The first five atom37 places (N, CA, C, CB, O) and aatype in JSON, in Angstrom:
{
  "aatype": [20, 20, 20, 20, 20, 20, 20, 20, 20, 20, 20, 20, 20, 20, 20, 20, 20, 20, 20, 20, 20, 20, 20, 20, 20, 20, 20, 20, 20, 20, 20, 20, 20, 20, 20, 20, 20, 20, 20, 20, 20, 20, 20, 20, 20, 20, 20, 20, 20, 20, 20, 20, 20, 20, 20, 20, 20, 20, 20, 20, 20, 20, 20, 20, 20, 20, 20, 20, 20, 20, 20, 20, 20, 20, 20, 20, 20, 20, 20, 20, 20, 20, 20, 20, 20],
  "atom_mask": [
    [1, 1, 1, 1, 1],
    [1, 1, 1, 1, 1],
    [1, 1, 1, 1, 1],
    [1, 1, 1, 1, 1],
    [1, 1, 1, 1, 1],
    [1, 1, 1, 1, 1],
    [1, 1, 1, 1, 1],
    [1, 1, 1, 1, 1],
    [1, 1, 1, 1, 1],
    [1, 1, 1, 1, 1],
    [1, 1, 1, 1, 1],
    [1, 1, 1, 1, 1],
    [1, 1, 1, 1, 1],
    [1, 1, 1, 1, 1],
    [1, 1, 1, 1, 1],
    [1, 1, 1, 1, 1],
    [1, 1, 1, 1, 1],
    [1, 1, 1, 1, 1],
    [1, 1, 1, 1, 1],
    [1, 1, 1, 1, 1],
    [1, 1, 1, 1, 1],
    [1, 1, 1, 1, 1],
    [1, 1, 1, 1, 1],
    [1, 1, 1, 1, 1],
    [1, 1, 1, 1, 1],
    [1, 1, 1, 1, 1],
    [1, 1, 1, 1, 1],
    [1, 1, 1, 1, 1],
    [1, 1, 1, 1, 1],
    [1, 1, 1, 1, 1],
    [1, 1, 1, 1, 1],
    [1, 1, 1, 1, 1],
    [1, 1, 1, 1, 1],
    [1, 1, 1, 1, 1],
    [1, 1, 1, 1, 1],
    [1, 1, 1, 1, 1],
    [1, 1, 1, 1, 1],
    [1, 1, 1, 1, 1],
    [1, 1, 1, 1, 1],
    [1, 1, 1, 1, 1],
    [1, 1, 1, 1, 1],
    [1, 1, 1, 1, 1],
    [1, 1, 1, 1, 1],
    [1, 1, 1, 1, 1],
    [1, 1, 1, 1, 1],
    [1, 1, 1, 1, 1],
    [1, 1, 1, 1, 1],
    [1, 1, 1, 1, 1],
    [1, 1, 1, 1, 1],
    [1, 1, 1, 1, 1],
    [1, 1, 1, 1, 1],
    [1, 1, 1, 1, 1],
    [1, 1, 1, 1, 1],
    [1, 1, 1, 1, 1],
    [1, 1, 1, 1, 1],
    [1, 1, 1, 1, 1],
    [1, 1, 1, 1, 1],
    [1, 1, 1, 1, 1],
    [1, 1, 1, 1, 1],
    [1, 1, 1, 1, 1],
    [1, 1, 1, 1, 1],
    [1, 1, 1, 1, 1],
    [1, 1, 1, 1, 1],
    [1, 1, 1, 1, 1],
    [1, 1, 1, 1, 1],
    [1, 1, 1, 1, 1],
    [1, 1, 1, 1, 1],
    [1, 1, 1, 1, 1],
    [1, 1, 1, 1, 1],
    [1, 1, 1, 1, 1],
    [1, 1, 1, 1, 1],
    [1, 1, 1, 1, 1],
    [1, 1, 1, 1, 1],
    [1, 1, 1, 1, 1],
    [1, 1, 1, 1, 1],
    [1, 1, 1, 1, 1],
    [1, 1, 1, 1, 1],
    [1, 1, 1, 1, 1],
    [1, 1, 1, 1, 1],
    [1, 1, 1, 1, 1],
    [1, 1, 1, 1, 1],
    [1, 1, 1, 1, 1],
    [1, 1, 1, 1, 1],
    [1, 1, 1, 1, 1],
    [1, 1, 1, 1, 1]
  ],
  "atom_positions": [
    [[111.81, 94.13, 106.37], [113.08, 95.24, 106.08], [113.71, 94.63, 105.02], [114.26, 95.52, 107.36], [113.74, 93.4, 104.91]],
    [[114.28, 95.46, 104.14], [115.07, 95.2, 103.1], [116.24, 96.03, 103.27], [114.4, 95.4, 101.85], [116.26, 97.17, 103.74]],
    [[117.63, 95.08, 102.68], [118.2, 95.7, 102.37], [118.91, 96.19, 100.8], [118.63, 95.39, 103.14], [118.82, 95.21, 100.06]],
    [[119.36, 96.99, 100.3], [118.98, 97.43, 99.02], [121.17, 96.62, 98.78], [118.25, 99.8, 98.82], [122.17, 96.66, 99.49]],
    [[120.87, 96.08, 97.51], [122.26, 95.53, 97.02], [122.46, 96.53, 95.65], [122.21, 93.63, 96.61], [121.6, 97.3, 95.23]],
    [[123.86, 96.31, 95.04], [124.56, 97.12, 93.96], [125.11, 95.4, 93.25], [126.08, 98.56, 94.68], [125.35, 94.28, 93.7]],
    [[125.11, 96.26, 91.55], [126.09, 95.17, 91.1], [126.9, 96.0, 89.62], [125.06, 93.46, 90.65], [126.3, 96.71, 88.81]],
    [[127.96, 95.77, 89.61], [129.27, 96.99, 88.97], [129.99, 95.97, 88.3], [130.48, 97.99, 90.26], [130.02, 94.79, 88.65]],
    [[130.65, 96.55, 87.17], [131.54, 95.48, 86.51], [132.79, 96.51, 86.53], [130.98, 94.81, 84.8], [132.88, 97.62, 86.0]],
    [[133.56, 95.93, 87.17], [135.11, 96.55, 87.21], [135.61, 97.6, 85.83], [136.23, 95.09, 87.22], [135.06, 97.47, 84.73]],
    [[136.63, 98.54, 86.05], [137.14, 98.86, 84.84], [138.11, 98.05, 84.16], [137.61, 99.95, 84.96], [138.33, 98.04, 82.94]],
    [[138.77, 97.24, 85.2], [139.4, 96.32, 84.88], [139.25, 94.51, 84.18], [139.81, 96.5, 85.82], [140.05, 93.66, 83.78]],
    [[138.01, 94.58, 84.33], [137.24, 92.8, 84.32], [138.03, 92.78, 83.03], [135.03, 92.38, 84.19], [138.45, 93.61, 82.23]],
    [[138.04, 91.1, 83.22], [138.63, 90.91, 82.02], [137.85, 90.26, 80.77], [139.72, 90.19, 82.33], [138.3, 90.0, 79.66]],
    [[137.06, 90.14, 81.09], [135.73, 90.17, 80.01], [134.33, 90.95, 79.99], [135.25, 88.88, 79.97], [133.22, 90.43, 80.04]],
    [[134.63, 92.28, 79.92], [133.79, 93.07, 80.09], [132.54, 93.31, 79.29], [134.37, 93.9, 80.15], [131.73, 94.05, 79.84]],
    [[132.22, 92.82, 78.1], [131.58, 92.09, 77.66], [130.38, 91.25, 77.91], [132.18, 91.73, 77.46], [129.23, 91.43, 77.51]],
    [[130.97, 90.08, 78.83], [130.22, 88.92, 79.21], [129.7, 89.32, 80.3], [130.89, 87.68, 79.36], [128.58, 88.96, 80.66]],
    [[130.64, 90.31, 81.15], [129.82, 91.03, 82.31], [128.91, 91.98, 82.1], [130.58, 91.63, 83.16], [128.1, 92.16, 83.01]],
    [[128.82, 92.75, 81.0], [127.86, 93.3, 80.54], [126.47, 92.2, 80.66], [128.32, 93.77, 79.16], [125.6, 92.15, 81.53]],
    [[126.67, 91.39, 79.44], [125.57, 90.34, 79.36], [125.14, 89.9, 80.93], [126.16, 88.94, 78.44], [124.09, 90.19, 81.52]],
    [[125.85, 89.39, 81.25], [125.44, 88.93, 82.61], [124.64, 90.2, 83.71], [126.93, 88.35, 83.32], [123.53, 89.86, 84.12]],
    [[124.94, 90.98, 83.96], [124.25, 92.19, 84.43], [123.06, 92.84, 83.96], [125.01, 93.05, 84.37], [122.23, 93.52, 84.57]],
    [[123.2, 92.34, 82.24], [121.27, 92.67, 81.97], [120.66, 91.28, 82.3], [120.66, 93.14, 79.97], [119.5, 91.23, 81.89]],
    [[121.02, 90.26, 82.84], [120.12, 89.24, 82.52], [120.26, 89.03, 84.16], [120.55, 87.95, 81.24], [119.16, 88.69, 84.57]],
    [[120.99, 89.08, 84.98], [120.95, 89.38, 86.29], [119.74, 90.68, 86.64], [122.51, 89.75, 86.67], [119.34, 90.51, 87.79]],
    [[119.22, 91.63, 86.12], [118.52, 92.57, 86.36], [117.48, 91.91, 85.66], [118.98, 93.89, 86.05], [116.36, 92.28, 86.04]],
    [[117.48, 91.34, 85.05], [116.29, 91.15, 83.93], [114.86, 90.6, 84.83], [116.85, 89.77, 82.58], [114.88, 90.34, 86.03]],
    [[113.75, 90.5, 84.0], [112.46, 90.22, 84.55], [112.62, 88.56, 84.92], [111.18, 90.63, 83.39], [112.1, 88.09, 85.94]],
    [[113.15, 88.0, 84.29], [113.12, 86.01, 84.38], [113.8, 85.82, 85.16], [113.63, 84.94, 83.22], [113.65, 84.72, 85.7]],
    [[115.05, 86.8, 85.75], [116.48, 86.31, 86.81], [115.26, 86.69, 88.17], [118.58, 87.72, 86.71], [115.04, 85.71, 88.88]],
    [[114.56, 87.84, 88.51], [113.98, 87.97, 89.3], [112.94, 87.01, 89.77], [113.74, 88.87, 89.09], [112.62, 86.76, 90.93]],
    [[112.42, 86.47, 88.55], [111.23, 85.6, 88.74], [112.23, 84.3, 89.52], [110.27, 85.16, 87.03], [111.88, 83.72, 90.54]],
    [[113.27, 84.09, 88.9], [113.62, 82.92, 89.4], [114.16, 82.94, 91.23], [114.78, 82.47, 88.34], [114.13, 82.03, 92.05]],
    [[114.71, 84.64, 91.4], [115.15, 84.62, 92.55], [113.86, 84.87, 93.6], [116.29, 85.61, 92.59], [114.11, 84.83, 94.8]],
    [[112.96, 85.04, 93.31], [111.3, 85.33, 94.18], [111.01, 83.79, 94.1], [109.75, 86.55, 93.17], [110.69, 83.49, 95.25]],
    [[110.97, 82.8, 93.42], [110.25, 81.96, 93.14], [111.09, 80.64, 93.37], [109.71, 82.25, 91.89], [110.39, 79.68, 93.67]],
    [[112.52, 80.37, 93.28], [113.23, 79.58, 93.55], [114.53, 79.49, 94.77], [113.47, 79.48, 92.48], [115.28, 78.56, 95.1]],
    [[114.4, 80.86, 95.23], [114.89, 81.27, 96.14], [114.42, 82.29, 97.42], [115.66, 81.57, 95.55], [115.12, 82.82, 98.29]],
    [[113.24, 82.32, 97.24], [112.39, 82.97, 98.33], [112.69, 84.5, 98.3], [112.72, 82.34, 99.84], [111.85, 85.16, 98.91]],
    [[113.78, 85.29, 97.68], [113.95, 86.61, 97.72], [112.99, 87.67, 97.28], [114.92, 86.77, 97.13], [112.45, 87.54, 96.18]],
    [[112.77, 88.54, 97.91], [112.01, 90.08, 97.76], [112.01, 90.27, 96.81], [112.42, 91.28, 98.27], [111.27, 89.31, 96.61]],
    [[112.21, 90.81, 95.45], [112.49, 91.59, 94.71], [111.76, 92.59, 94.15], [112.88, 91.08, 94.11], [110.59, 92.79, 94.48]],
    [[112.47, 93.42, 93.11], [111.82, 94.78, 93.39], [110.94, 94.9, 91.61], [113.37, 96.31, 93.86], [110.51, 95.95, 91.12]],
    [[110.88, 93.55, 90.98], [110.54, 94.0, 89.44], [108.81, 93.96, 90.17], [111.13, 92.58, 87.7], [108.29, 93.19, 90.98]],
    [[108.31, 95.21, 89.41], [106.77, 94.81, 89.74], [106.22, 93.6, 89.22], [105.84, 95.81, 89.25], [106.6, 93.06, 88.18]],
    [[105.0, 93.07, 90.24], [104.28, 92.1, 89.97], [104.77, 90.8, 90.65], [104.19, 92.06, 88.63], [104.05, 89.94, 91.15]],
    [[106.29, 90.8, 90.56], [107.17, 89.27, 91.3], [107.13, 89.28, 92.54], [108.79, 89.05, 91.08], [107.2, 90.32, 93.2]],
    [[107.0, 88.01, 93.08], [107.02, 87.79, 94.51], [107.29, 86.54, 94.87], [105.88, 88.11, 95.11], [107.08, 85.75, 93.94]],
    [[107.74, 85.97, 96.01], [108.1, 85.26, 96.61], [107.09, 84.37, 97.04], [108.72, 85.77, 97.34], [106.2, 84.84, 97.75]],
    [[107.07, 82.73, 96.61], [105.8, 82.23, 97.1], [105.38, 82.21, 98.68], [105.76, 80.91, 96.63], [105.49, 81.15, 99.3]],
    [[104.84, 83.52, 99.37], [104.52, 83.63, 100.76], [103.11, 84.46, 100.96], [105.74, 84.35, 101.49], [102.99, 85.61, 100.53]],
    [[102.18, 83.85, 101.58], [100.9, 84.16, 101.2], [100.89, 85.69, 101.66], [99.75, 83.17, 101.88], [101.69, 86.09, 102.5]],
    [[100.07, 86.41, 101.15], [100.21, 87.93, 101.65], [101.38, 88.68, 101.33], [100.16, 88.02, 103.09], [101.46, 89.85, 101.72]],
    [[102.42, 88.09, 100.57], [103.55, 89.48, 100.38], [103.24, 89.98, 99.5], [105.03, 89.39, 100.17], [104.09, 90.84, 99.3]],
    [[102.24, 90.03, 98.49], [102.01, 91.31, 97.56], [101.4, 92.4, 98.1], [101.2, 91.04, 96.43], [101.18, 93.43, 97.46]],
    [[100.91, 92.13, 100.05], [100.27, 93.37, 100.38], [101.37, 93.89, 101.29], [98.74, 93.24, 101.06], [101.18, 95.03, 101.73]],
    [[102.88, 93.07, 101.79], [103.91, 93.61, 102.4], [104.57, 95.37, 102.08], [104.87, 92.54, 102.06], [104.74, 95.81, 100.95]],
    [[104.8, 96.01, 103.16], [105.49, 96.82, 103.07], [107.08, 96.66, 103.45], [104.85, 97.6, 103.62], [107.57, 96.17, 104.47]],
    [[107.72, 97.21, 102.32], [109.32, 96.87, 102.68], [109.81, 98.24, 102.94], [110.29, 96.08, 101.39], [109.71, 99.22, 102.21]],
    [[110.63, 98.07, 104.61], [111.19, 99.52, 104.6], [112.58, 99.14, 104.54], [110.82, 100.52, 105.93], [113.1, 98.16, 105.07]],
    [[113.09, 99.95, 103.89], [115.11, 99.77, 103.62], [115.43, 99.89, 104.64], [116.18, 100.85, 102.74], [115.11, 100.94, 105.19]],
    [[116.26, 98.81, 105.47], [116.33, 98.82, 106.99], [117.6, 99.86, 106.66], [116.61, 97.14, 107.99], [118.24, 99.7, 107.7]],
    [[118.26, 100.68, 105.98], [118.63, 102.06, 106.32], [118.32, 103.32, 106.67], [118.96, 102.3, 105.81], [118.89, 104.39, 106.87]],
    [[116.89, 102.71, 106.67], [115.81, 104.14, 106.87], [115.6, 104.29, 108.28], [114.15, 104.0, 106.15], [115.14, 105.33, 108.75]],
    [[116.09, 102.81, 109.3], [115.94, 102.74, 110.84], [117.4, 103.0, 111.23], [115.33, 101.21, 111.47], [118.46, 102.91, 110.6]],
    [[116.95, 103.51, 113.03], [117.77, 104.15, 113.39], [118.85, 102.66, 114.13], [117.07, 105.46, 114.32], [118.51, 101.49, 113.93]],
    [[119.82, 102.96, 114.78], [120.59, 102.51, 115.0], [119.58, 101.29, 115.91], [121.65, 103.44, 115.44], [119.36, 100.12, 115.59]],
    [[119.1, 102.03, 117.09], [118.46, 101.15, 118.08], [117.54, 100.06, 117.2], [117.52, 102.1, 119.18], [117.35, 98.85, 117.33]],
    [[117.12, 100.91, 116.38], [115.68, 100.24, 115.79], [116.68, 98.98, 115.35], [114.59, 101.26, 114.25], [116.21, 97.97, 115.88]],
    [[117.52, 98.75, 114.8], [118.4, 98.06, 114.2], [118.57, 96.76, 115.24], [119.67, 98.97, 113.91], [118.28, 95.6, 114.94]],
    [[119.12, 97.22, 116.54], [119.52, 96.46, 117.03], [118.01, 95.58, 117.73], [120.62, 97.1, 117.8], [118.01, 94.36, 117.57]],
    [[117.17, 96.01, 118.24], [115.72, 95.82, 118.39], [115.68, 94.59, 117.63], [114.71, 97.03, 117.84], [116.04, 93.49, 118.05]],
    [[115.17, 94.9, 116.32], [114.8, 93.81, 115.14], [115.82, 92.82, 115.1], [114.7, 94.43, 113.63], [115.49, 91.64, 115.08]],
    [[116.79, 93.1, 115.08], [118.31, 91.98, 115.22], [117.79, 90.99, 116.48], [120.19, 93.04, 115.85], [117.43, 89.83, 116.29]],
    [[117.83, 91.64, 117.75], [117.16, 90.58, 118.68], [115.94, 89.82, 118.35], [116.83, 91.18, 119.85], [115.79, 88.6, 118.39]],
    [[114.95, 90.86, 117.96], [113.64, 89.8, 117.27], [113.68, 88.44, 116.21], [112.76, 90.77, 116.39], [113.01, 87.41, 116.1]],
    [[114.87, 89.03, 115.49], [114.96, 87.96, 113.94], [115.76, 86.52, 114.79], [116.43, 88.89, 112.18], [115.55, 85.34, 114.5]],
    [[116.91, 87.16, 116.13], [117.51, 85.77, 116.62], [116.87, 85.25, 116.99], [118.35, 85.58, 117.39], [117.17, 84.06, 116.98]],
    [[115.81, 85.51, 117.48], [114.97, 84.61, 118.7], [114.09, 83.99, 117.52], [113.92, 85.63, 120.2], [113.58, 82.92, 117.85]],
    [[113.77, 84.42, 116.21], [112.63, 83.74, 115.33], [113.88, 82.64, 114.72], [111.63, 85.0, 113.94], [113.45, 81.59, 114.26]],
    [[114.78, 82.78, 114.72], [115.51, 82.25, 113.63], [116.47, 81.29, 114.17], [116.17, 83.3, 112.84], [116.9, 80.37, 113.48]],
    [[116.94, 81.54, 115.78], [117.96, 80.84, 116.48], [118.14, 79.47, 116.47], [117.88, 81.1, 117.63], [117.01, 79.03, 116.68]],
    [[118.89, 78.56, 116.34], [119.14, 77.11, 116.18], [118.97, 77.09, 117.42], [120.44, 76.45, 115.56], [119.4, 78.0, 118.14]],
    [[118.1, 75.78, 118.01], [117.99, 75.62, 119.43], [119.21, 74.59, 119.59], [116.43, 75.08, 119.97], [119.51, 74.15, 120.7]]
  ]
}
């Protein structure tokens, strides 16, 4: 399951040119490769995957397409997997 994220520049940004440069970099293939390889993020840049065997065959479902019940169900599954004893 994936959660879409957004990035924007406010109309009152103190350094709008610097902000635009940052956004351009953040959305670049280079930044996506860093996010995938160093952070383990699943990104939408074509052919860029985190270092997880078989991830290139995974089907990512946007979490917003799930019903409230499905979100609760998966939340319980993930809690069991990632809960610290």
